[in-house]
N, C-alpha and C positions, 0 to 999 in steps of 0.2 A: 671839785678839784681833788686830786689824790696827792698826798704828801708822802715822800719816801726819804728815809735818812739813814746814815751810817757814820762811822767815825771818819771815813775817808772815801776812797775810790771803790772799795769792794762792793758796796750796795748798788753800784752801776750795773752789775750783772743782773740783779733783781729788777732794777728799773727798766733795763732793756727788754726783759721778758714781759713786764707789765705793759710797756709801750707796744709790744708786738700784739698782745692780746686785746688791748684797748687803744686802737690807733687814733681815736677821736678825743680821748680824754685829755684834759689839761693836767699837767704833772708839774710838781715842784720837788726837786731833789736837794737835800741839805747835807753837806759834808762837814762834819765837825773837825776840820783839818787843823784847828788850833790845838786839838787834844788827841790827835791820832798817834798811835793806835790805842784802842780800848783794852786790848788783850792783856796788857800788863798793869792796868789800873785797878784800884780798889773797888769793891762792890758799891761802897757809898758814893764815890766819885762818879761812877757810871750811872747810878740811879739819879743823881743830881742832874747830870747832863741829859739823860733821857727825858726827865720831866720838863726841863727847860725847853728842850727842842720840841717836844710834843705840844706844849702850850704855845710856842711860837707858830707852829704849823696850824694849830687850831685857830689862832687869831687871824691867820691869812685866809681862812675860809675852807680849809681842807675838810672834807667830809669823811675821809678814810685816811688813816695814817699807817704806813708800813714801816715797821722797825726792821730795816734791811741789814741787820747785823746780828750774827749768832750770839756774840758776847752780850750785847745789850738786851737781846731777847731773853736769854737764860737768866740774866741778872735782874732785869727791871721791868719786863713787860707787864707783869701783874700790877706793879706800882702805877704804871702809865694808864692801864685800863681803869684802875680805881680812881685815878685823878680825872680822867676824861668822863667817867660816869658821874662824878661829882660836879664837874664844871659844865660839860657839854655832852649830855647823854646820847645825842644823836650820832656822835662821831664813833666810828668803828676802828678798832686797832687790830692789825694783823702782824704777826711776828714771823721770824725765820728761825726754825729749829733744825738741828742736824737730822738728816734723813735716816735715822736709826731704824724706824719701822720698815720702810721699803728694802733697806739693806738686809735686815734680818729675815724678812719674808722671801727675798730672792736668793739668799745664800744657799748653795748646794754643799759647800764644805763644812758649814756650821761655824765658820770663823769670819768675823768682819772686823774692820778697823775704822776708827773715827779720828781724822786729822783735825786738830782744834787749836785755838789760842790757849794760852795758859789759864786764863780766867774761865773759859768754857770748859776746859778739861777737868777742872776741879769743881765745877758748879753742881749744886744739888739737882738742878733741872735736868742736866744731862744724865746724871745717875738715875733719876726717875724715869727718863725715857728708856734707858737701857733695861731697867727693872720691869717696866711695863711691856715693852715691845720686843725685847731681845734676851729674855731670860733663858731661852732654849738654845742660844748660840753663845760662842765665846767672843767677847768683845775686847779689842785692844784700843784703848784711848791713848792717842799719841799727841802730846803737846808739841807745837811747832813754833817756838819763839822766833820772832823776827820775820816770819814769812810774809805777813801782811805788810810790813815795812818795805820788803823787796818789791811788792806790787806798787806801793806808793811812789817809789822812785821811778817807775815806768821803765826800769831796766832790770827785770828779774832774771834774764837769761845770761848769766855769767858762768864761767867754768866752775868757780868755787860754789856757787849756789846750786848748779846742776849736781855737783858731787854731794852736797848736803841733802838735796831732795832724794837722790838715789839711796843715800845712807839710811833714810827713813823708810823708803818704800820697799826696797828689795828684801830686807829681812821679814817684812810682813808677808810678802809673796812666798818666800821660802818656807814660812810657817803655815801656809795653806790658806791665807786670807783671800777670799774671792769677791768681796765687796768692800770698797773703800769710800767712806763718807767724807765729803768735803764739808767740814764743820765750821767753815768761815767763808763768808761771801767773797772775800778777797781771793780765795783759793781757786775760784772758777777761772781766774785769769792766769793760773799756773797750769792749766790743763795741757798746754803744748809741751810742758816739761814732764808732766806725770804720765800722760797717755802712752807715750812710747815705752815707758817702763812697765806698764801693766798690760799692754796689748796681748790678748790671748790668754791672760792669766787671771784677770780680775776686772770688775766693772766699777767705774766711778759713779757715785751717787751725789747729785746736786739737786737742790730743791727749788731753784729759781722759777722754773716753769710751773711747778705745783703751786707756789705762792701766787703767781700771776693768775692762774685759773681760779684760785680762791678769791682774789680781788674781783675778777670778772663775775663770779657767782654772787658776791655781796653787793656790787654796785652796778654791774652791767656797763657796757660801753656808753659813753655820753654822746651828745651832739654838739660838743664844744669845738674849739678850733684845733685841738691836738697840739697845743703849744707846750714847750718845756722851759721851765725856769730853773737855773742852777744857782744855788746859794752855798756859800762856804764861810766858815768862821775865820779863815785865813787864806790868803792867796787864791781868790776865786778864779783868776785867769788860768791858773794851773789845772783847775778842775775842767774848764772848757777844753783846754789843750789835750786832756787825757782821752776825750771821746774818740778822735781819730787814732790816737796812739794805741788804744785798746781794741780797735776794730769795731767801734760803735758808731759808724757813720749814720745809721738811721736815726739815732738820737741827736747827732749833730744837726741833721736836717730839720729837726723840730725845735731847735734851740731859739728862744725868743729873748732871753735876758740872762745876764750873769751878774751877780752882786755879792758883796760881802755883808754878812749879818752878824749880830751879836746877841743870840738868845741866852 
């Protein structure tokens, strides 16, 4: 079984990519909705939650755990890997990091941007990614407070929010940015708002498919039933309702159980 978790709905974009690559794998997705979003939380709090959820998924028999949250990955994935190595060395841990490398490699203008939560934007891990993979280009790191929360409401497309998104994106395009990294898994669900703004001027970089391919390389597809269990630390019924609302009908078709948990 493969475990996937995020603070809320954003990691469903990664889960969908994994389900597509591994149609027979049994999956469990945990949304820490009692504490969403992580983007404005302290590093200590995020680390505590990541370790608790990782241990919870390990106890359920997950052989691979995907941290489907950029903020959690940049803040605490090494802590989780160390803890899993101590407790259950056979469990592999995969994270989700902003696609700085492909953006820098693909840029023709030499200018890229990273849209991120406040925590990810100030993280040492993001700074290291930029230093390692994007030293030859100019990188604009753009904090986007509140964007993940708009996705969590399942009503991100409002006139005020459209204006807010445009106010972030258009100056980047005018400055010559031609690759925009979606540095939060929630932002994949904002593509309908962002893509019309960047059409013909820049390319959006999302890493969900790349993460799914990594999971396939590590585990391969299984011969299980292809079932999906959804877990949430608050209001699990809202998590199930989000699948059709976000256009994730293939996941809804695999859904076998919805439950509230308290890791």
